[in-house]
KOLLUMFI-594815 format. One record per residue: x, y, z of N, C-alpha, C in turn; residue in one letter. Coordinates in steps of 0.1 Angstrom, whole numbers, plus 5000, padded with zeros to 4 digits. Example, Ala and Ser with C-alpha at 12.3 -4.5 7.8 and 13.67 -1.06 7.14 Angstrom:
BEGIN
513249435078512349555078513249675078A/512849785071513749895071512950005079S/
end
This chain:
BEGIN
186533248894185733238905185933108912X/185433088924185532958932184232928938X/183832798938182632748944182932688958X/181932698967182032638980181032528982X/181432428990180532328994180732289009X/179532259016179632219030179132079031X/179831999039179431859040179431819055X/178431749060178331709074177231609075X/176931559087175831469090174631559095X/173531549087172431639090171131559092X/170231609100168931539102168131539089X/168231649082167431659070168231759060X/168731699049169431779040168631839029X/169231899019168531959008167631859001X/167931739001167131638993166131569002X/166131609015165131559024165631429032X/166831379029167231259036168131299047X/168531209056169331229068170731169065X/171731199074173031139073174031229067X/175231179064176331259058175931299044X/176131419041175731469028176131619026X/176131659014176431809011175131879015X/175331979024174232049029174132189024X/175232239017175132369011176232379000X/175932458990176932478979176632608972X/177632648964177532768956176732728944X/175632808940174932778928175832778916X/175432698906176232698894177432608894X/177532518904178632428905178732338892X/179832328885179932248873179432108875X/178832058864178231928865179331818868X/179031728877179831618880180931658891X/181031778895182031818904181731758918X/180531758922180131708935180531558936X/180331478925180631338926182131318926X/182931408920184331398920184931438934X/184231518941184731558954184431448965X/183331388963182831298974183931198979X/184731128970185731028975186831098984X/186931228983187931298991187431329005X/186131329007185531379019185431269029X/186331269039186331169050187131219061X/186831169073187631209085187431099095X/188631059101188530959112189531009123X/189131019135189931069146191130969148X/192231019153193330939157192930839167X/193630719168193230619178193330659192X/194230749196194330789210193530909213X/192730959204191831069207190631019216X/190031109224188931069233187731019224X/187130909229186030859221184830939223X/184631009235183531089237183931229242X/184531299233185131429237184031529241X/184431609251183631729255183831839245X/183031939245183032049235184432119236X/184932129248186232199249187432119245X/187231989242188231899237188331889222X/187331939215187231929201188331999194X/188832109199189932179193191232109193X/191331999201192531919201192631819190X/191531799183191531699172192231769160X/193031689153193731749141192831789130X/193131909124192431959113193131909100X/192231869091192731809078192531919067X/193631959061193432039049194031959037X/193131939028193531859016193531949004X/194631918996194631988983194831878972X/194031888961194131798950193531858938X/193331788927192731848915191531748911X/190431808907189331738902188931798889X/188931718878188631768865189431888861X/190731888865191631988862191532118871X/190632118880190432228889190932208902X/191532308909192132288922190932258932X/191132168941190232138952190932158965X/190332238973190832258987189732208996X/190032119006189032059014189532059028X/188832129037189232139051188232059060X/188731969068187831879076188131909091X/187031929099187231949113186231859120X/186731799131185931699139184931779147X/183631739147182531799154182031719166X/182431599167182031509178180631449175X/179531489182178231429180177431489169X/176631409163175731459152174431489157X/173431509149172131549153171431449162X/171931319161171231209169172031189182X/173131259184173931239196175031139195X/175131089183176230989181177531059178X/178731009183180031059180180531019166X/181331089160181931059147181531159136X/180831269140180431369130181631459127X/181731509115182731609111182131699101X/182831809099182431909090183531929079X/183131929067184031949056183632069048X/184632159046184432279038185232269026X/184632259014185332239002185332368993X/186432398986186432508977187032448964X/186232468953186632428940186832558932X/188032578926188432698919188832668905X/188732778897189232768883190832768885X/191532708875192932698876193732828879X/193232938872194033058874193733128887X/192833078895192533138908193633128918X/194433028916195532998925196933048920X/196833128909198133168903198933258913X/200133218915201033288924200833248939X/199933158942199633118955199832968957X/200632928967200832788970199532748978X/198932638975197632598982197732588997X/198932549002199132539016199032679023X/199232779016199132919022197732939027X/196732859023195332879027195032799040X/196032759046195832679059195032749069X/195232869072194432949081193833069074X/193433049062192833159054191433199060X/191133319059189833369064188533309058X/188733239047187533189040186933069047X/187732999056187232879062186232909073X/185232819074184332829085184332689092X/183932689105184132569113182832499114X/181732549109180432479110179632509098X/178632419095177832439082176932559083X/176732619071175832739070174432699072X/173632789076172232769078171432769065X/172032829055171432839042172032729033X/171332689023171832589014172632649002X/172432779000173132848990174332928996X/175532898990176732968995177233068985X/177833168989178333268979179633218972X/179833278961181133258954182233318962X/183433258960184633318967185333398956X/185333528958185933618948187433608948X/188033588959189533588960190033498971X/190933418967191533318977192733388984X/192433448996193333529003194133429012X/195533429011196333329019196433369033X/197033279041197333299055198633369056X/198633479063199933559064200933489072X/200633389080201533329089202433229082X/202133189069202933089062203633159050X/204033279051204833339041206333299042X/207133309032208533249032209333309044X/209233439046210033509056209733449070X/208433429073208033369086208533229087X/208433149077208933019077210433009079X/211233089072212633089074213033129088X/212333229094212633259108212233149117X/211133079114210832959123211832849122X/212332819110213332719109214632759116X/215032879115216232929122216132929137X/214932939142214632939156214532809163X/214532699155214332569160215532539170X/215232449180216232419190217532369184X/217432289173218632249166218432279151X/218832399147218632439133219332339123X/220432289126221132189117220232069115X/219532029125218631909124217431949115X/216932079117215832119109216132129094X/217332189091217632199077218032059071X/218531969079218731839074217431769071X/216431789080215131729078214531779065X/214731909063214131969051214731909038X/216031889038216731829026216131689024X/215931609035215431479034214031479028X/213131569033211731569029211731609014X/212431719010212431768996212931658987X/213931588991214531478983213431368980X/212731328991211731228990210531278981X/210131398983209031448975209331458960X/210531508957210931518943210931378937X/211431278944211431148938210031098935X/209031128944207731088943207031158931X/207331288930206731368919207331318905X/208631288905209231238893208731108889X/208431018898207830888895206430898891X/205730998896204231008893203330918901X/203930858912203030778921203830768934X/203030718944203630708958203330828966X/203830828978203630938988204730948998X/204831059004205731079015204931119027X/205131049039204331069051205131159061X/204531259066205131339076204331309089X/205131269099204531219112204731319123X/203731369129203831459141202531459149X/202631479162201431489170200931629169X/201631719162201231859160200931879145X/199731879141199331899127199732039122X/199732129131200232269127201632259122X/202432169128203832149124203932089110X/202931999108202931929094202632039084X/201632129087201332229077202532319074X/203232349084204432439082205432369073X/205732239075206632169066206132159052X/204832139051204232129037204432269030X/204332369038204432509032205932529028X/206932489036208332499033208632419020X/208132299019208332219007207732278995X/206532338996205832398985206632518980X/207232598989208032708984209332668978X/209732548981211032498977211032448963X/209832418957209632358944209332468934X/209632448921209132538911207632538912X/207032658907205632678909204732568903X/205132518891204332418885204332288893X/205532248898205632128906204932148919X/204932268925204232288938202732278935X/202232318923200832308920200432158919X/201432078914201131938913201331858926X/201731928936202031858949200731848957X/199931748955198731718963199131688977X/198331728987198731699001197531689009X/197731639021196631639032197431649045X/197031749053197731769066197531659076X/196331589075196131479084195331369077X/195731249079195031139073195131019083X/193930959086193930839094194330709087X/194530729073194930609065196030659056X/197230689061198330739053198730649042X/198630519044199130429033198130419022X/196930459024195930459013195530599008X/196130699013195830839008196430848994X/195630908985196130928971197031048969X/197131138980197931258978199431218979X/200231308974201731288974202431318987X/201931418995202431449008201331439018X/201531349028200531309037200931329051X/200131399059200431419073199631319081X/200231279092199531189101200131199115X/199531139125199931139139200731009142X/201531019153202330899156201430779159X/200330799166199530679169198930619157X/198530699147198030639134199230569127X/200330629127201430569120201930439126X/201830429139202230309146201430189142X/200130219138199230099135199130089119X/199830169112199830169097200730059091X/200530029079201329919072202729969070X/202930109069204230169067204830129053X/204130129043204630099030205230219023X/205030339028205530469022206730519031X/207630599024208630659032208130759042X/208530769054208030859064209130939070X/208831069073209831149080209231199093X/209731159105209231199118209631349120X/208631429124208931569126209231599141X/209031499149209331519163210531449168X/211231369159212431289162213531329152X/214731299156215831319146215631239133X/216031299122215731239109217031169105X/216831059097218030979092218130999077X/219330999072219530999057219531139051X/219531249059219531379053220831399045X/221931349050223231369042223231299029X/222331209026222331129014221331199004X/220831319007219931388998220631428986X/219931448975220431498963220831638963X/221531678952222031818951220931918952X/219831898945218731998946218232018960X/218031908967217431918980218431988990X/219731958988220732018997220832168994X/220732208981220732348977219532418983X/218332358982217132418988217332439003X/217832339010218032359025219032479027X/220132489019221032599021220432729018X/219532739009218832869006217932909018X/217232809023216432839035217232879047X/218432819049219232849060219732999059X/219933049047220433179044219233279042X/218033229042216833309039217033369025X/217533279016217933329002216733288993X/215733368993214633348985214833368970X/215833468967216233488953216933358948X/217633298956218233168952217233058949X/216133058957215032958954214432988941X/214233118939213533158926214433128914X/215833148916216733118905216732968902X/216732898913216732748912215532698905X/214432758908213132718901213232748886X/213832868883213832908869214732818861X/215832778867216732688860216132548859X/215432508869214732378868213832368857X/213232478853212232468842212932438828X/214232458827214932428815214732288810X/214732198819214632058815213331998818X/212332078820211032018824210231968812X/210532028800209931978788208432008789X/207631908785206231918784205531888797X/206331848808205731818820206331888832X/206132028833206832098843206232058857X/205031998858204531958871205031818875X/205831758867206431628871207931638869X/208631708878210031738876210931608876X/211831608868212831498868213831528878X/214031438888215031468899216431498893X/216831428882218131458876218231598871X/217131648865217131778860217231878871X/216531858882216631948893218031948899X/218731838900220031828905221031908895X/220831898882221631968873221432118875X/220132158877219932308879220632358892X/220632268902221232308914222732318912X/223332228905224732238902225132368894X/224232398884224532518877224432648885X/223432648894223332758904224532778912X/225032658917226232668925227432728918X/227532698905228632758897228332908895X/227132938893226733078891227133158903X/227133098915227433168927228933148931X/229733098922231133088925231532988935X/230732888937231032778947232132698942X/233132678951234332598947234132448951X/234832368944234732228947233532158943X/232832208932231632138927232132008921X/231531898925232031758920231931748904X/232731658899232731648884231331608879X/230631518886229331468881228331588880X/228431678890227531788890227931888879X/229231908877229631988866229131928852X/229231798851228831738839227331758837X/226531748848225131768847224831918843X/225532008848225332148844225632168830X/226732108825227132118811226032058802X/225531948806224431888798223231978798X/222932048809221732138809222032248799X/223232308799223532418790223532368776X/224032248773224132198760222732178754X/221932118762220532088757219632208756X/219832308764218932418765219632558764X/220732568757221532688756220732808752X/219832798742219132918738218132968748X/217732878757216632918767217232958780X/218532958781219232998794218933148797X/218433168809218233308813219433398812X/219333518808220433608805221333628818X/220633628830221433658842222533548844X/222233428839223233318841224633348836X/224633408824226033438818226833528827X/226233628832227033718840227433658853X/226533578859226833518872227833408871X/227933348859228833238857230333278857X/230533408856231933458856232633418869X/231833418880232433378893232833238893X/232233148885232533008886233532958876X/233933048867234933008857236232948862X/236833008873238132948877238032808882X/236932758885236832618890236132518880X/235832568868235132488859236032378853X/235532268850236132158842235932188827X/236632098819236632128805235232128799X/234432018801233132008794232232128798X/232232168810231332278814231832408808X/233132428809233732558803233432558788X/233532448781233232448767231732478764X/230832418772229432448770229132588773X/229632648784229332788787229932878776X/231132848772231732928761230832928749X/230432818745229632808732228332888733X/227632868744226332928745226433078749X/227433108757227633248761228033328749X/228833268740229233338728228033358719X/227133258718225933278710225033378716X/225033398729224133488736224733628736X/226033648731226633778731227333808744X/227433708754228033738766229533718765X/230233818759231633798754232633778766X/232333838778233233828789233333688794X/232233628797232333488802232633398791X/232333428778232633338767234133328766X/234833448766236233448765236933378776X/236533408789237133338800236933188800X/235733148795235532998795236332938784X/236533008773237432948762238832918768X/239333018775240633008781240632888791X/239632888799239532778809239432648803X/238632638792238432508786239732458780X/240532548774241832508769242732468780X/242732538791243532498802243232358808X/241932328807241432198813241232088803X/241532118791241332008780242031888784X/241431768785242131648789243031588779X/242731618766243531568756243531658743X/244231618733244331698721243031708714X/242231598714240931608708240031718714X/240131728727239331828734239831968730X/241131978728241632108724241132158710X/241032058701240632098687239132128687X/238432088696236932118696236732268698X/237732338704237632478705238232558693X/238832488684239432548672238332618664X/237132558663236132618655235332718662X/235732748675234932838683235532978683X/236433008674237033138673238133158683X/238733058688239833068698241133118691X/241833218697243033268691244033168689X/244833178678245833078674246833058685X/247333158692248333148702247833058714X/246533078717245932998728245832848724X/245532828712245432688707246832618707X/247832698703249232648703249632608718X/249332698727249732678741249032558747X/247732548744246932428749247432298743X/247632298730248232178724249532138730X/250332238732251732218738251532158752X/250632208760250432158774250032008774X/249131978765248631838764249631748760X/250431788750251531698745252531678756X/252831788763253831778773253431688784X/252131678787251631598798251331448793X/251631418780251531288776250231248767X/249531348762248431318754248931248741X/248331128738248831058727247831028716X/246831128715245731108705245931198693X/247131228689247231328678246531288665X/246631158661245931128648244431158649X/243831118660242431148661242131298661X/242931368669242731518670242931578657X/243931538650244331598637243131578627X/242531458627241431428618240231518621X/240031548634238831628638239131778637X/240331818636240731958636240332028623X/239732148623239532218611240832238604X/240832228591242032238583242832368585X/242132478588242832598589243532608603X/243332518612243932518625244932408627X/245132328617246032208619247432248621X/247932358615249232408617249432448631X/248532508637248632548651248632428660X/247832328657247832208665249232138664X/249832128652251132058651252232148658X/252132278656253132358663253132338678X/251932338683251832318698252332188702X/251932078695252431948698253931938698X/254531998688256031988687256632068698X/256132178702256632248713256532168726X/255332108728255132028740256031908741X/256331848729257131728729258631768732X/259031888728260331938731260531948746X/259431998753259532028767259331898775X/258731798769258431678777259631598781X/259531508791260631418794260631308784X/261731228785261931118775260831018775X/260430958787259430858787258030918781X/257731038785256531098780256531118765X/257631168760257831188745257731048738X/258330948744258230818737256830758737X/256030788748254630738749253830808739X/254030938736253231018727253530978713X/254830958710255230928696255030788692X/253730748692253430608687253630608672X/253630478667253830468652252830548644X/251530548649250530618641250830768641X/251230818653251530958654252830998645X/253830908645254930928637254630928622X/253730838618253330838604252630968600X/251831018609251131148607252131258606X/253031268615254031378615254931368603X/255331248599256131238588255431278575X/254131238574253431278562253231428561X/252931488573252631638573253831718572X/254931678578256131758578257131728567X/256931608561257831578549257031558537X/256231458536255631418524254631518518X/253931588527252931688522253431828522X/254731848525255231978527255332058515X/255631998504255832078491254532138487X/253432078489252132128485251432208496X/252032218508251332278519251932418522X/251132498528251632628532252532618544X/253632678544254632658555254032728568X/254632688579254332758592254632898591X/253832978598254133128597255333158607X/256333208602257533218610257333318621X/256733428618256533538628255633498639X/254433438636253433418646253433268651X/254233188644254033048647255232998656X/255832888651256732808659258132858657X/258632948666260032998665260932938675X/261932868671262832798680263532898689X/263832858702264532948711265932978705X/266433098708267733138703268833048709X/268532988721269632908728269832778720X/269032748711269132618704269432648689X/270232578683270432598669270932468662X/271132468649271532348642272932308648X/273032178651274232128656274332128671X/273332188678273332188692272532068698X/271831998689271031878695269731928700X/269432058698268132108703267132118692X/267332208683266332228672267032228659X/266332208648266932228635265932288626X/266432358616265532418606265432318595X/264232268593264132168582264432218568X/264332338566264632388553266132378550X/266932378560268332358558268732218554X/267732128557267931988554267231948541X/265931988540265131948529264132068526X/264232128515263432238512261932208512X/261632088511260132048512259632028526X/260532028535260131998549259532128555X/258332118559257532238563257732258578X/257832388582257832418596258832528599X/258632598610259532698614260632648623X/260632528627261632468636260932348642X/261732238643261132118649262232068659X/261832018671262831968680263531848674X/264831848675265631748668265331608674X/265031598688264731468693263431418689X/262531508686261231468680261331418666X/262131498658262331458644263031328643X/264031298652264731178652263831058655X/262931078665261930968668261030938657X/260531048651259531028639260230958628X/261431008624262130948613262530798616X/262930778628263330638632262130538631X/261030588636259830498635259430468621X/259430568612259130538598260130458591X/261430488593262430408587262530268591X/262230248604262330108609261230018603X/260030078600258930008595258730008580X/259330098574259230118559260530108553X/261029988549262429978544262730068532X/261830088523262130168511262330308514X/262030358526262330498530263630508539X/264330398541265430408551266530498546X/266930488534268030568529267630718530X/266430758526266030898527265930938541X/265330848550265230878564266630908570X/267630818566268930838571269530968568X/269331008555269831148551269231258560X/267931248563267331348571267831338586X/268031218590268531208604269931268605X/270731248595272131308595272131458594X/271031508589270831658589270431718602X/270131638612269631698625270731768633X/272031738629273131798637273331738650X/272931618652273131548665274531488664X/275131458676276431398677276331258674X/277531198672277631048669276930968680X/277331008692276730938704275230948705X/274731068701273231088702272531018690X/273131018678272530968666272630818664X/273830758668274030618664272930528669X/272430538681271330448686270130458677X/269830588672268730608663268930538650X/270130558645270430488632270430338633X/270930288644270830138647269430088647X/268530168652267130118652266530118638X/266930218630266430228617266930108609X/268130068611268829958603268929838611X/267929818620267929698628268029568620X/267229568609267329458599268329498588X/269329418586270329458576269729468562X/270229568554269729588541270229488531X/269529478519270129398509271229478502X/272029408493273129478487272829608479X/271629608473271229718464271029838474X/270229818485269929938493271229978501X/272029888505273329918512274229998503X/274329958490275130028481274630178479X/273230188478272630318477273030408489X/272930348501273230418513274730468513X/275630378510277030408510277430508500X/276730498488277030598478276430738481X/275330738488274630868491275330938503X/275930858513276430918525277830858528X/278730868520280030798522280730848535X/280730988537281431038549280730988562X/279330988561278630948573278930798577X/279030718566279330578568280730558575X/281630648572282930638578282930698592X/282030798595281930858608281130788618X/280030728613279030668623279230508622X/279630458633279730308634278430238630X/277330298634276030228631275830208616X/276430298608276330288594277530208588X/278730238594279830168589279830018590X/279029968599278929818601277929758591X/277129838584276029778576276529698564X/277629738557278129648546278429508551X/279129498563279429368568278229288572X/277229358577275929288580275229248568X/275329328557274729288544275429168539X/276829168539277529048533277128928541X/277028938554276728818562275228768559X/274428868557273028828553273028748540X/273728798530273828728518274428588519X/275528588527276228458529275428358537X/274528408545273628318553272528258546X/272428288533271428218525270428308518X/270528438519269628528513270028578499X/271128518494271528558481272928488478X/273528528467274828478463275828578465X/276928538471278028638474278628688461X/278528608450279128648438278128728429X/277028768434276028838426276628978423X/276229038412276829168407276629278418X/275329288424275129388434276029378446X/276229258450277129228462278529268458X/279029238446280329278442280529428441X/279429488436279529638435279629698448X/278929648458279029698471280429678477X/280929558475282329528480283329628474X/283229658461284129758455283929898460X/282629928463282430068469283030078483X/282829968490283329968504284929988504X/285529928494287029938494287430088492X/286530158485286830298482286430388494X/285230358500284730448510285230418524X/285430288527285730248541287030168541X/288130218536289330138535289930108548X/290429988550291229958562290429918574X/289129918573288329878584287829738583X/286829708593286229568593285429548580X/284729648576283929638564284829608551X/285929678551286829658540287329508540X/287629458552288129318553287029228548X/285829248552284729168547284529178532X/284729298527284529318513285629238505X/286829228511287929158505287529008505X/286928958515286428818515285428798504X/284528888502283528878491284228878478X/285228958476285928968463286728838461X/287328788472288128658470287228548467X/286028538473285028438470284628448455X/284428568451284028578437285128538427X/286328568431287428528422287628378422X/287428318433287528168434286528098425X/285228148426284228068420284128108405X/284728218401284628258387285928228379X/286928178386288328168380288228068368X/288928098357289028008346290027898348X/291127938355292227848357292227798372X/292427668374292527618388293527688397X/294627728391295627798399295127928405X/294327998396293728128401292728098412X/291927998410290927968421291627928434X/292727848432293527808444294027928451X/294628028443295128148449294128228457X/292928238451291828308458291428238471X/291328108471290928038483291928058494X/293228058489294328068499294228208506X/293628308499293428438504292328458514X/291428358516290328368525290828328540X/290528418549290928388563290228258568X/290828198578290228078583289228108594X/289328218601288428258612287428358607X/286328368615285328468612284128398605X/282928438608281728378603281628398588X/281928518583281828548569282828468561X/284128468566285128388559284828248558X/284328188569284028048569282828018559X/281828108560280728088551281128108536X/282028198534282428228520283228108515X/284128048524284827928519283927818516X/282927798525281927688523281127708510X/280727838508280027868495280927838483X/282227878484283127858473283327708470X/283427638481283627488479282427428472X/281227468476280027418470279927458455X/280327578452280327618438281427548430X/282627528435283727458428283427308427X/282627258436282327118435281627078422X/281027178415280327158403281327148391X/282627188393283527178382283927038379X/284527008368285026878364286126818373X/286326688373287326628382288726668379X/289026698366290326738363290626878368X/289626968367289827108373290027098388X/289227018394289227008409290526948414X/291026848406292326788410293426888409X/293426958398294527058396294427168406X/293127208410292927308420293527258433X/293227138437293827078449295327078449X/295827048438297327038436297927178438X/297227278433297827418434297527478447X/296527438455296227498467297127468478X/297227548488298027528500297527408507X/298327338515297927218523296627248531X/296627368537295427408545294227408537X/294227488526293127498517292727368511X/293727278508293427148502292727068513X/293127068525292426988535291027038538X/290827168538289527218540288527188528X/289027188516288227148505287926998506X/288826918510288626778511287526748521X/287526818532286526808543285126848537X/285126958530283827008524283326908514X/284126858506283626768495283226638499X/284026578509283726448514282626438525X/282426548531281426558542282026538555X/283326538556284026528569284626398572X/285426378583286126258586285126138588X/285526018582284725898584283625888573X/283325988565282325978555282725888544X/281825808539282125708528281525758515X/280425828516279725868504279226008505X/279026068494278426198494277026198491X/276226278498274826308494274026188493X/274026108504273125998505273125908494X/274325858489274325758479274325808465X/274725938462274725988449276025928442X/275825818435276925748429277825828420X/277125918412277925998402278826088409X/278326158419279226248427280326178434X/279926058439281025968445282125938436X/281725898424282625858414283525968410X/282926088408283726208405284726238415X/284326228428285226268439286426158440X/286026038437287125928437288125958425X/287526008414288426038403289326158407X/288726258414289626368418290726318427X/290426228436291526168445292526098437X/292026018426293025938418293926028410X/293326138404294126228396295126308405X/294726338417295626408426296826308429X/296426188432297526088435298426068423X/297826068411298726048399299626168397X/299326288402300226398401301226398412X/301126298421302126288431301826378443X/300526428444300126508456299226428464X/299526418477298726328486297926418495X/296626388496295726448506295226338515X/295726308527295426188534293926178537X/293226278541291826268544291026228531X/291426288520290626258508290926118503X/292226078504292625938500291925838509X/291825868522291225768531289725758528X/289125868524287725868520287525788507X/288425808498288325738485288525588486X/289525548495289725408498288425338503X/287825408512286525358518285425348508X/285325458499284225458489284425358478X/285725318475286025228464286225078468X/286325048481286724918485285624818484X/284424848483283424748482283424678469X/283024558468283124468456282324538445X/281124578447280324638436280924778432X/281324858442281824988439283124968431X/284024878435285224858428285024818413X/284124718411283724678398283224798389X/282424878396281824988389282925088385X/283825118394284925218391285825168380X/286225038381287024978371286424988357X/285124968356284424988343284525128339X/284325228348284325368345285625418340X/286725358345288025408341288725318331X/288025228324288625128316289325188304X/288925308299289525368288290725458291X/290925478304292025568309293025478317X/294125438311295125348317295625408330X/295925538330296525608341295525598353X/294225638351293325628362293025488367X/293125388357292825248361294025208370X/295225248366296425208374296325268388X/295925398388295825468401294725398410X/293625358404292625288411293125158417X/293925088409294424958414295324978426X/296125088425297025108436296225148449X/295225228446294325268458293725148464X/293225048456292524928462293524838468X/294824838463295824758469296124808483X/296224948484296425008497295324968507X/294124968501292924938510293024798515X/293424698506293524558511294724538521X/295824618519296924598528296624668541X/295724768541295424838553294524758562X/
end
């Protein structure tokens, strides 16, 4: 039921007093209702209205219809200016209020009662008013009439743009829960029409919460959310609220949100089913406050409706909003959505397609679920996005194709995707990635095959292969017939290593994986080299890869292992054949002893495997060095030194190393060595032992070593062999007074050496 109240200025009211008061009401009005209504009852004419209007001018004053809630009940209050009161003074008005139970307005927008038959223009003569059995709306404000009115405007584009601007502003106010939007027009009938259009544009609960007043003389102070006023009132107002002029072009309509623009489009097409669908979708995110709609939720609903209608070019942010709506409220999505979304599948992005697939599948909408799965795979931005569909029942072939596409386009997130991928789908993921990498260009393949990715592929395709189930040959990764082992295209890993899992792997991918692992893990280099040699690549194709694996030269033990394991390859591939020489140079440069057993074993193996080449020549240098430093007889050491070339880094370093080792031998051995050596070798040894031309002492004043070298020079002189540089050094070292006295004492027991020393000193004095 609904109660009525009449309010005006009376000479004598029900209580016996005069002035403005409630003069009639429906009996049984709930307690306190009258007091709640009183603050809403007011009316002030516009500033430009006649101060003393005649009776025929009263109809020109704006009528105010207010809608609000008091104690949870709807309040409808209509105010009409009456002019003079009982005393003849101007300013009197009549207010007709209706207070209803909440369910009395079910299915009715309050503004529909604008011209309802229940309103009266003057107070009743009786103090008791009847109940209102039914709130019958005004037939002139139905949606069809309003759509026809909007389309008939002089500039329909302007009208629909204004609508979007008003709806956008109203939604923002309702979402905030405070503030107001002001509609300004000299025609309050026009204000009522726009309030009606806005009310039909909102979900029912939000429309119920949309308090409004068609005319207010204090728009900045009105507590309603949508407030109408006249231009003269607005001109003198503080203007703290957003206002939309209804008689002038509107600004900012293009900036309205998705929901507001969708509403305007529905009104343009008289698409009331669209408005209903939009309202139904908007309820999904309303939560516990459907009467305070979140503008973001309304925009998501509008985006989802656009997709349901097959609209192309839906922006990414709107797609993301629709996906969020489906993800959050998938079980509550209306059934009609799944069928309608079929039209929007071709334009969906990954996130939306995935969300629609998941919830459509749960709802039993198999057609759109299947289409969205295929669309999500096609739009997946990376491999991680692909594997998210693996657990959704996506066919293996589609997963392989999607993974292939992502790898071909440069997706480099395989380790992350593999970790997230269900175990039963990992083979499909790897198969697709390998196919995609085979089809990718060189720079893309290089970018995808990061060290982390190569480690994963190596572990899965090599290290874990023995314990893993192999790829399915028939349904999985089958290499094209145009490629085969030895072609540089594909290779069957089982022909190389029985433990290597897979139905075929692109050779260029395998080469990159193996090279990455071998380059960074020295202990795997020999095994990696064997697998690289099994790829069937040509020398030109494979040698750069082998060079990258062996960028750092191996130690003798590893090099010997390589040469022993792959003798033919070492002879065929320059990148491998040069490794023994690089190893020898590494040892000679200070990383070990050239005469160590492992180095000598390598040198012997090289003589057998790589005869006649540069490595063999370097191996001969190593052997000669070993013979020189290990010789029991000076003549054998001299013969070995004479066999060392004078040119080449390794030969020079080997001679220097041998000279250092031989310097530790006794003076007699060294003198005999010099005597047996060729003049060239003898001169080189003299330079090495003395420190070069002009040197007087060895090793910063090491007197013992100086004395030994002087003794070597004296013994050599006594044998009748002269080495000018050595003798010159000895004369300089022994010519000092203290040095001479010391040497004479050292050789006192050896007449021959003492005599040779005397001769040397005599030469020094004569020189």
